[in-house]
N, C-alpha and C positions, 0 to 999 in steps of 0.2 A: 511501901507501895500499896499496902492494903488501904491506907487512908486516901491515897490518890484514887483508887478504884471507887471508894465510897464517894469521894468528891465528884468524880465523873458521873456517877449515878445520880447524885443530888443535882448536878448541873442539867442532866438530861430531863429530870423531872421538874425543873424550874425552881428548885430549892437553893437559890443562890447564896443565901446567908450560911446555910449548912455546908454548901460547897466550900466557901471560904474558910469555915471552921476546920474542915477536914484537910484542906490544903495547908493551913497553918500547922496542923499536927504532922502532916507529911514532911514539912520543912524543918520544924523546930522539935518535933517529937512530943511525947506525952509520957504518962507514967508507965506505959506499956512498951513503947517503941522509942528509939533514940532520934528518929528523924534523919533526913538526908537533904541538906540544903543545896547540893550540887546537881540535882536533877532538874534540867531545864524545863521539862514539861510541867512541873509543879508551878514554876514562876510564870510560864506562858499562860496557863489557865487562870491564874490569879490576875494577870494583866487583862485578860479578856473580860473577866467579871468586873474588874475595877474600871475599865474603859467604858463599859456600857454598850447596850445594843437595844434593838427594838423589843419592847415588852419586858425589859429588865426591871429590877428593883432599883429605882433611882437613888434610894438612900445609900446604896452600896457603891455608887459611881464616885470615883476619885481619880481624875486623870493624872495627878501627880504620882499617886501610888501605882497606877497602871504603868506609867513611864518607867518607874523604878523596877517594877516586876519584869517588864519586857527587856530592860537592859540586863538584868540578871539572867534571864532566859537566854539572851544572845551570848552573854559571856560564857555560860555553862554549856551551851550547844556548840559553840564555835569550833572546837577542835575536831569533834566527831561528826557533827551535823551542820555544815556551813549553810545549807539551804534553809534549815530550820532557824539558824541564827539570823539569816537575812529576813525571814518572816517576823522574827522577834524585833529586829531593828525597825522594820516597817511599822509594827505596832507602837514602838517607842516614838517613832516619828509622828505618827498620828496623835498620840497622847500629848506630845509637846505642842503640836499644831493647835489642838482644841484649847490649849491653855494660852495660846497667843505667843508662844515661845518659838518664833520662826527660825531663829539661828540654830537652836537645838534640833528643831524639827527637820531642818535641812541636813544637819550633820548626821542624825540617825538614819534618815532616809537614804542619804548618799552612801552610808555604810551598807545598807541593804542592797543597793544597786551594785556596789563594788563586790560584794560577796556572791551575788547571784543575779547577773544581768538579764537572765531570762524571766525574772519575776516581773511581769508586765505591770502589775499594780504598783510596784516600787518606782518604775519609770514614770508612770502617770502621777503618782504622789509627788515625786521630785519635781515634775513639771508644774503641778498645781501650787506647790509651796513657792516655787520661783515666780509664778504669776502673782501670787499673793504678796510677794516681796518686790513687785514691780520690776521683774527681770524677764520680760517676755522673750527676748532673744535667746537666752539660755533655756528657757522653758520650752520653746517650740522645738528645739533640737531633740529634747527628751520625749516630748509628745509625739514627734514623728517616729521615733524608735518604738514607742508603745503601740502606735497605730500600725506600724509594720508587723509587729508581733501579733497583734489582735485588732483587726479593723473596727471592732465595736467600740473601741476607745474614742473614736471620732464623735460618736453620739454622746458618750459620757462627758467629753470635753465641751461639746456644744451646749450641754445643759448645766454646766458648772459656772457659778457666778464669778469665780476668779478668772476663768478663761474668757467669759463674756465681757468682762471689763476691758479686755485687751483685744476685742474682736478685730480691730483694724490691723493689728499686727498679725 
């Protein structure tokens, strides 16, 4: 857990490469500590760094590794923290989506919705992926739920290219 705290500090300071190094030690161990691979937070943070974000180090972005890390986070969080597992599935879904793996993206995102239907972003993402898959009928039902939970999602949808392609529907 000490390595995880160092990783969090490195992340806060924008030292993403060092963050990943410490997360690897937290999971696998080193000459001082044995590591603990079953802690979902370690994998969740690794997924965030590997997925990428504004002002990140693009050399560290790897959506395939991000998807794998998020799936491990979901697996390890599932029993005790289903809401956190849902967030991890949401991340795995987005990582699959940016790789163009729509079937996997939909599977992961649907798992997030199933675990925690109040996670509005999961509803929106499930709708977006269905729009990208040319399934507007299914997508609109989910978008309606997202908008009922948080009306601002109507603005998000209206600015999204996958929804705009199906404006008539």
